[in-house]
C-alpha positions in Angstrom: -36.1 41.1 -6.1 -35.9 37.3 -6.5 -33.9 35.5 -3.9 -31.3 32.9 -5.1 -30.3 29.9 -3.0 -26.7 29.9 -1.7 -26.3 26.2 -2.4 -27.3 24.3 -5.5 -28.3 20.7 -5.1 -26.7 18.1 -7.3 -30.2 17.4 -8.9 -30.2 21.1 -10.1 -26.9 20.8 -12.0 -26.8 20.5 -15.7 -27.0 16.8 -16.6 -23.5 16.7 -18.0 -22.1 18.0 -14.7 -23.7 15.2 -12.6 -21.1 12.5 -11.9 -23.4 9.5 -12.5 -24.9 10.9 -15.7 -21.5 12.1 -16.8 -20.0 8.6 -16.5 -23.0 7.1 -18.3 -23.0 9.6 -21.1 -19.3 10.4 -21.5 -17.5 7.4 -20.1 -15.5 6.8 -16.9 -12.4 8.6 -18.2 -14.3 11.9 -18.5 -14.7 12.1 -14.7 -12.2 13.8 -12.3 -11.0 12.0 -9.2 -13.4 14.1 -7.1 -16.3 13.1 -9.3 -15.4 9.4 -9.0 -15.2 9.6 -5.3 -18.5 11.6 -5.2 -20.2 8.5 -6.9 -18.8 6.4 -4.0 -20.0 8.8 -1.4 -23.5 9.0 -3.0 -24.7 12.2 -1.4 -23.3 15.2 0.3 -25.0 17.3 3.0 -27.3 20.3 3.3 -24.2 22.5 3.0 -22.3 21.0 0.1 -22.6 18.5 -2.7 -20.9 15.1 -2.8 -18.5 16.5 -5.4 -17.5 19.5 -3.2 -17.1 17.2 -0.2 -14.9 14.9 -2.4 -12.8 17.9 -3.5 -12.3 18.9 0.1 -11.2 15.4 1.1 -8.8 15.2 -1.9 -7.4 18.6 -1.1 -6.6 17.5 2.5 -4.5 14.6 1.0 -2.8 16.9 -1.5 -4.8 15.4 -4.4 -2.8 12.3 -4.0 -4.8 9.1 -4.3 -1.9 7.1 -2.8 -2.1 9.2 0.4 -5.9 8.9 0.5 -5.5 5.1 0.1 -3.7 5.1 3.5 -6.5 6.8 5.3 -8.3 4.9 8.0 -12.0 4.8 8.6 -11.6 7.1 11.7 -9.6 9.6 9.7 -12.2 9.9 6.9 -15.0 10.2 9.4 -13.5 13.4 10.7 -14.7 15.1 7.5 -18.1 16.6 8.0 -20.6 14.7 5.9 -18.6 11.4 5.9 -20.0 8.6 8.1 -18.6 5.1 8.6 -20.5 3.7 5.5 -19.1 6.4 3.2 -15.6 6.0 4.6 -15.7 2.2 4.1 -16.9 2.7 0.5 -13.9 4.9 -0.3 -11.4 2.6 1.3 -12.8 -0.5 -0.4 -12.8 1.2 -3.8 -9.2 2.3 -3.5 -8.2 -1.2 -2.3 -9.8 -2.7 -5.3 -7.8 -0.3 -7.5 -4.6 -1.3 -5.7 -5.3 -5.0 -6.1 -6.0 -4.5 -9.8 -2.6 -2.9 -10.2 -1.1 -6.0 -8.5 -2.7 -8.4 -10.9 -1.3 -6.5 -13.9 2.1 -7.7 -12.8 2.6 -11.4 -13.3 3.0 -12.9 -9.9 6.2 -14.9 -9.9 6.9 -18.1 -8.0 10.6 -17.9 -8.3 13.2 -15.2 -7.5 16.2 -14.6 -9.8 16.7 -10.9 -9.1 15.9 -8.2 -6.5 13.2 -7.0 -8.9 11.5 -10.4 -8.8 11.4 -10.2 -5.0 10.0 -6.7 -5.1 7.3 -7.6 -7.5 6.2 -10.5 -5.3 6.3 -8.7 -2.0 5.1 -5.1 -2.9 1.4 -5.9 -2.5 1.9 -7.0 1.1 3.8 -3.8 2.1 2.5 -0.9 0.2 0.1 1.6 1.7 1.0 0.6 5.3 1.3 3.1 8.1 3.5 0.8 10.2 6.5 -1.3 9.6 6.3 -5.0 8.8 9.2 -7.5 8.5 8.7 -10.5 6.2 10.9 -13.3 4.9 10.7 -15.1 1.6 11.7 -18.8 2.0 13.5 -20.0 -1.1 14.0 -23.6 -2.3 17.1 -24.9 -4.2 15.5 -24.1 -7.7 14.9 -20.5 -6.7 11.2 -21.4 -6.1 9.4 -19.4 -3.4 8.3 -21.9 -0.8 6.5 -19.5 1.4 6.2 -15.8 2.5 6.0 -15.3 6.2 5.3 -12.3 8.4 7.9 -12.2 11.1 6.8 -9.1 13.0 4.9 -5.8 13.0 6.0 -2.5 14.5 5.2 1.1 14.6 5.9 4.0 12.2 9.7 4.0 12.9 10.6 0.4 13.3 9.9 -3.3 14.0 12.0 -6.0 15.7 13.0 -9.1 13.8 14.1 -12.0 16.0 16.8 -14.2 14.3 15.5 -17.3 16.2 12.0 -16.9 14.7 13.5 -16.3 11.2 15.6 -19.4 11.1 12.9 -21.5 12.8 10.6 -20.6 9.9 13.4 -21.4 7.4 14.1 -24.8 9.0 10.4 -25.7 9.1 10.0 -25.1 5.4 13.4 -26.7 4.7 14.5 -23.6 2.8 17.9 -23.4 1.3 17.8 -19.6 1.3 15.9 -16.6 2.6 15.2 -13.0 1.5 14.4 -10.5 4.2 11.9 -7.8 3.3 10.6 -4.9 5.3 8.9 -1.5 4.5 9.6 2.1 5.4 6.3 3.9 5.8 8.2 7.2 5.8 9.2 6.6 2.1 12.9 6.8 2.9 14.7 4.0 1.1 18.0 4.6 2.9 18.8 1.7 5.3 19.0 2.7 9.0 21.9 1.7 11.2 19.6 -0.9 12.8 18.9 -2.3 9.3 22.6 -2.7 8.6 23.3 -4.4 11.9 20.4 -6.8 11.6 21.3 -7.7 8.0 24.9 -8.6 9.0 23.7 -10.6 12.0 21.2 -12.6 10.0 23.7 -13.2 7.1 26.4 -14.4 9.5 23.9 -16.8 11.3 22.7 -18.1 7.9 26.2 -19.1 6.9 26.5 -21.1 10.1 23.3 -22.9 9.3 24.0 -23.3 5.6 21.0 -21.2 4.8 22.0 -18.5 2.3 20.7 -14.9 2.9 20.2 -13.8 -0.7 19.0 -10.3 -0.1 17.3 -7.8 2.2 14.8 -5.5 0.5 13.4 -2.2 1.8 10.1 -1.4 0.2 8.3 1.9 0.0 5.3 3.0 -2.1 7.7 4.4 -4.7 10.3 1.7 -5.1 12.8 -0.5 -3.3 16.4 -0.8 -2.0 18.3 -4.0 -2.3 21.2 -4.8 0.1 22.4 -7.5 -2.4 22.5 -5.1 -5.3 24.4 -2.6 -3.2 27.0 -5.2 -2.0 25.9 -4.9 1.6 25.5 -8.6 2.4 
């Protein structure tokens, strides 16, 4: 009786099932997420094809490209068959996709609503696994003078020093500021620390005649505005 191999190499597949040939013949939209990632990976191993490896990676991240986009090189290298070069290719491709999404939103140079602030700052704070605290420095005509990173923290929080915040504001001769930070957990609800800090900065701003227009909490799925909610 003839023996059959347990594994079939990608070269043995029907042409329409090979990712590169499929993209060339049927167009990019015909490919699944796993097939697109398989093209980035280039090759699998003796035990599995690039497509099967890609499916395994996606399954680990619940088939969510946003979750995969947060993976580090070290995390991806834990998958058998993924070395540093393949991990870098995946991360780079997903980052290009994210940046493309950013360019589809007209980048504003003025802020007239919380949505404007969110659209300007989202690209800096999405897909992060740690907290960052930024301020937007605003001129008298609602123009954005600068965006400054104040501090970085861990998964659960970061410390924002009011002295640093207002030093930056005075350096840029800003008439107003907007505070912005992210919640890697995805929870848009402000913490007690967020509320205390917001009041502290707003009170200090009134003394210095620097208006605190808003404080935005940004997650991968949206934002929370202290100003819109009457919390300033």
